[in-house]
C-alpha atoms as one frame of an Amber mdcrd trajectory, in Angstrom:
protein
  13.814   1.337 -25.334  16.081   2.773 -22.615  18.415   0.400 -20.793  16.826
  -0.608 -17.519  17.749  -3.115 -14.863  15.086  -5.608 -13.755  16.996  -6.094
 -10.474  16.359  -2.494  -9.394  14.115  -2.006  -6.401  10.920  -0.002  -6.889
  12.499   3.214  -5.638  15.491   2.986  -7.981  13.229   2.029 -10.875  11.314
   5.286 -10.432  14.440   7.254  -9.483  13.202   8.058  -5.973  15.069   7.950
  -2.669  14.405   4.802  -0.634  12.212   6.269   2.072   8.821   5.794   3.706
   8.168   9.475   3.090   7.212   9.835  -0.581   6.081  12.955  -2.386   3.037
  11.549  -4.190   3.065  14.271  -6.851   6.700  13.424  -7.618   5.887   9.705
  -7.619   3.082  10.331 -10.130   5.401  12.437 -12.315   8.189   9.844 -12.286
   5.736   7.026 -12.983   4.305   8.808 -16.042   7.795   9.698 -17.254   9.183
   6.146 -17.011   5.960   4.558 -18.282   6.037   6.811 -21.353   9.528   5.526
 -22.207   8.665   1.828 -22.046   4.953   1.584 -22.852   4.273  -1.249 -25.351
   2.322   1.096 -27.656   5.620   2.825 -28.472   6.670  -0.399 -30.236   3.462
  -1.128 -32.146   4.929   0.230 -35.391   7.672  -2.431 -35.495   5.460  -5.232
 -36.863   6.465  -8.860 -36.291  10.142  -7.951 -36.236   9.511  -6.062 -32.999
   7.725  -8.861 -31.097  10.651  -9.278 -28.707  10.841  -5.565 -28.002   7.085
  -5.391 -27.438   7.271  -8.326 -25.019  10.102  -6.662 -23.148   8.179  -3.382
 -23.110   5.160  -5.216 -21.684   7.336  -6.713 -18.925   8.773  -3.301 -18.098
   5.359  -1.695 -18.135   4.063  -4.351 -15.732   7.097  -3.908 -13.457   6.681
  -0.116 -13.413   2.966  -0.420 -12.624   3.778  -2.790  -9.763   6.354  -0.353
  -8.383   3.948   2.555  -8.629   1.065   0.697  -6.974   3.341  -0.456  -4.153
   4.872   2.941  -3.440   1.711   5.026  -3.628  -0.006   3.376  -0.620   1.506
   3.777   2.863   0.790   0.188   3.957   2.288  -1.465   0.893   5.220   0.999
   0.866   6.027   0.207   4.517   5.717  -3.518   3.890   8.023  -3.252   0.856
  10.641  -1.273   2.793  10.624  -3.884   5.548  10.967  -6.662   2.968  13.967
  -4.840   1.477  15.471  -4.903   4.986  14.817  -8.652   5.206  11.916  -8.350
   7.654   8.995 -10.702   7.013   5.856  -8.843   8.074   3.771 -12.002   7.769
   6.211 -14.025   9.852   5.991 -13.598  13.580   2.519 -12.361  14.436   2.514
 -11.314  18.051   0.050  -8.616  19.003  -0.863  -7.312  22.386  -3.962  -8.745
  23.983  -5.256  -5.172  24.450  -5.040  -4.563  20.720  -6.771  -7.847  19.905
  -9.542  -7.153  22.419 -10.071  -3.676  20.905 -10.305  -5.265  17.459 -12.983
  -7.682  18.679 -14.915  -4.798  20.240 -14.680  -2.813  16.996 -15.899  -5.774
  14.953 -18.815  -6.361  17.323 -19.807  -2.693  17.062 -19.648  -2.889  13.265
 -21.731  -6.081  13.214 -24.350  -4.551  15.526 -24.570  -1.348  13.483 -24.832
  -3.336  10.259 -27.569  -5.574  11.674 -29.472  -2.492  12.875 -28.982  -0.826
   9.463 -27.462   2.095  11.361 -25.600   3.967   8.635 -24.925   6.946  10.922
 -23.280   4.673  13.505 -21.158   2.999  10.820 -20.009   6.415   9.581 -19.195
   7.399  13.169 -17.172   4.175  13.646 -15.343   4.850  10.379 -14.381   8.370
  11.450 -13.333   7.213  14.934 -11.132   4.470  13.552  -9.520   6.826  11.023
  -8.870   9.220  13.911  -7.144   6.474  15.897  -5.064   5.444  12.923  -3.771
   8.912  11.977  -1.236   9.150  14.843  -0.200   5.543  14.194   0.698   6.425
  10.608   2.702   9.400  11.917   4.507   7.105  14.335   5.202   4.633  11.522
   6.810   7.432   9.527   8.958   8.348  12.544  10.013   4.713  12.968  11.144
   4.571   9.346  13.313   7.634   9.916  15.390   5.464  12.294  17.787   2.806
  11.130  16.778   0.080  11.656  13.076   0.917  11.968  12.594  -0.930  15.275
   8.941  -1.655  15.980   7.781  -0.744  12.488   6.740  -4.315  11.612   4.565
  -4.607  14.733   2.898  -1.263  14.112   2.419  -2.115  10.438   0.675  -5.373
  11.385  -1.726  -3.409  13.596  -2.406  -0.904  10.833  -3.066  -3.750   8.408
  -5.709  -5.111  10.804  -7.247  -1.665  11.101  -7.254  -1.074   7.347  -9.085
  -4.380   6.950 -11.590  -3.232   9.558 -12.090   0.033   7.636 -12.862  -2.014
   4.536 -15.399  -4.034   6.550 -17.038  -0.823   7.726 -17.171   0.434   4.122
 -18.766  -2.857   3.039 -21.305  -2.574   5.862 -22.082   1.011   4.826 -22.625
  -0.112   1.237 -24.939  -2.900   2.399 -26.935  -0.514   4.609 -27.253   2.074
   1.830 -28.370  -0.511  -0.755
């Protein structure tokens, strides 16, 4: 098994630059390449004498999967980058009252559409919310191009709320369609 360092961050582990902007095709390629080198099945032929190597391969495989899953999604990638910079996204949770009021309005609209079994309205809400979020993701990318990424944690918290709301809309759509 190749020499690897468990202390490496996810970007170094997959030999990618530490950046919010990630080429997903390259991420997929690097993931498959590294995973192929350490996958536990490569050590199956060693019998009992290779138990230690198989265990280590399993740990590496788990670590590589964790890195891949974290880096492939914008929310988790942003959160990870902020954590690397020592910023606790879950720490201080101050959000504007306007944002919180909008979230309550969105949730009320979702609840009403779900209660009315209005699948078309739920789809419309889903598309509207995605449309609102698109420029926020662009802004998040711009913030990460600065050093330090001032304001990124606040925007990320808002996006996390909105992603949760999207999941609620999807659940409501599933319930209406059932």
